[in-house]
C-alpha positions in Angstrom: 134.5 36.3 66.0 136.9 35.7 63.3 138.1 32.9 65.1 134.7 31.4 65.9 133.8 31.5 62.3 137.2 29.9 61.1 136.6 27.1 63.7 133.2 26.2 61.9 135.3 25.6 58.8 137.0 23.0 61.0 133.7 21.5 61.8 133.5 22.7 65.2 130.2 23.6 66.7 131.1 27.1 67.4 128.1 29.6 68.6 128.7 33.2 68.6 126.3 34.6 71.4 125.6 38.3 71.1 125.6 40.4 74.5 125.0 43.5 72.8 122.8 44.5 69.9 125.7 46.2 67.9 127.9 42.9 68.0 125.6 41.6 65.0 126.9 44.1 62.5 130.2 42.7 63.0 129.4 39.1 63.0 127.4 39.7 59.5 130.4 41.6 58.2 132.8 39.0 58.8 130.9 36.0 58.1 130.3 37.5 54.6 134.0 38.5 54.3 135.2 34.8 55.1 132.0 33.0 53.3 131.2 31.2 56.4 127.7 31.1 57.8 127.7 31.5 61.6 125.6 30.0 64.3 124.2 32.8 66.3 122.7 33.0 69.6 121.7 35.8 72.1 121.9 36.5 75.7 118.4 37.5 76.8 117.9 39.9 79.6 114.9 38.6 81.4 112.5 40.4 83.6 112.7 37.7 86.1 114.6 39.0 89.2 115.9 37.3 92.3 116.6 38.7 95.7 119.7 36.2 96.4 123.3 37.1 97.0 123.9 38.2 93.4 120.1 39.5 92.7 121.3 43.0 92.0 122.5 41.7 88.6 119.5 40.0 87.6 116.2 41.3 85.8 115.9 44.4 83.7 118.2 46.5 85.6 121.1 43.7 84.8 123.7 45.0 82.6 124.1 41.8 80.5 122.0 40.7 77.5 119.5 42.2 75.2 115.9 43.0 76.0 113.0 41.3 74.0 112.9 44.7 71.8 116.5 44.3 70.8 116.2 40.6 70.2 113.4 41.3 67.7 115.6 44.0 66.0 118.3 41.2 65.6 115.6 39.1 64.3 114.7 41.8 61.7 118.4 42.4 61.0 119.1 38.9 60.2 115.9 38.3 58.1 116.9 41.3 55.9 120.5 39.9 55.7 119.1 36.4 54.8 120.8 34.9 57.8 117.7 34.1 60.0 118.4 30.6 59.8 121.9 31.2 61.6 119.9 32.3 64.9 120.1 29.1 66.9 120.6 29.7 70.4 119.0 31.6 73.2 120.9 32.1 76.5 119.9 33.6 79.7 121.5 33.9 83.2 119.1 35.1 85.8 122.2 34.9 88.4 124.2 32.7 90.7 123.1 31.7 94.2 119.3 31.5 93.1 117.5 30.9 96.6 114.6 29.0 95.2 113.4 26.7 92.3 110.2 28.7 92.1 112.4 31.8 90.6 114.2 29.4 88.5 111.0 28.0 87.1 109.8 31.6 86.3 113.1 32.3 84.4 112.9 29.2 82.3 109.1 30.0 81.7 110.0 33.5 80.2 112.8 32.3 78.3 110.4 29.7 76.9 108.0 32.2 75.9 110.9 34.1 73.9 112.4 31.0 72.4 108.8 30.0 71.0 108.2 33.3 69.5 111.6 33.3 67.9 110.5 30.0 66.3 107.2 31.5 65.1 109.1 34.4 63.4 111.3 31.9 61.5 114.5 31.5 63.6 116.2 27.9 63.3 116.2 27.6 67.1 118.1 24.6 68.4 119.2 25.4 72.0 117.7 27.0 75.2 120.9 27.7 77.3 120.2 28.1 80.8 123.2 29.9 82.7 123.4 30.7 86.6 122.2 28.2 89.3 120.9 27.3 92.4 122.3 28.6 95.5 124.4 26.4 98.0 123.3 26.5 101.7 126.4 28.4 102.9 124.8 29.5 106.3 122.8 26.1 107.0 119.6 28.0 107.4 117.8 26.3 104.5 116.0 29.5 104.0 115.0 31.4 100.8 115.1 34.6 102.9 118.9 34.3 103.5 121.3 35.7 100.9 123.6 32.8 101.7 121.3 29.9 101.8 118.5 28.0 99.7 114.9 27.3 100.3 
């Protein structure tokens, strides 16, 4: 975190993306200590789930990211710290080897709702970062029903 903050002093566009709510306390503490305003993002844990090869790591049961309740807690803490303008990025990753564009559209739609709510709450949102990707047709079946293919 210190390195990312110091990189900002060198005019590098570093963004600290929170994976856990507790990380915010350290970002706030170090940014104050170094007198550097961070650019902060969060990784959202979306409800959108897919059944592809890596589907078990998607949705609410996924182990990465913050729930909407936790994101709202981050907003409150940043607002109380006078740093809500530092919140500029929303990241999500519904998984790899996503079997259909419909699932990806669902994830983007859900993330867009969160993004719009963050703007409404006063965050200085600049970036919606979409991780993961559509699958590769490894088995040649061109089927969304296969874990190794895509529709």
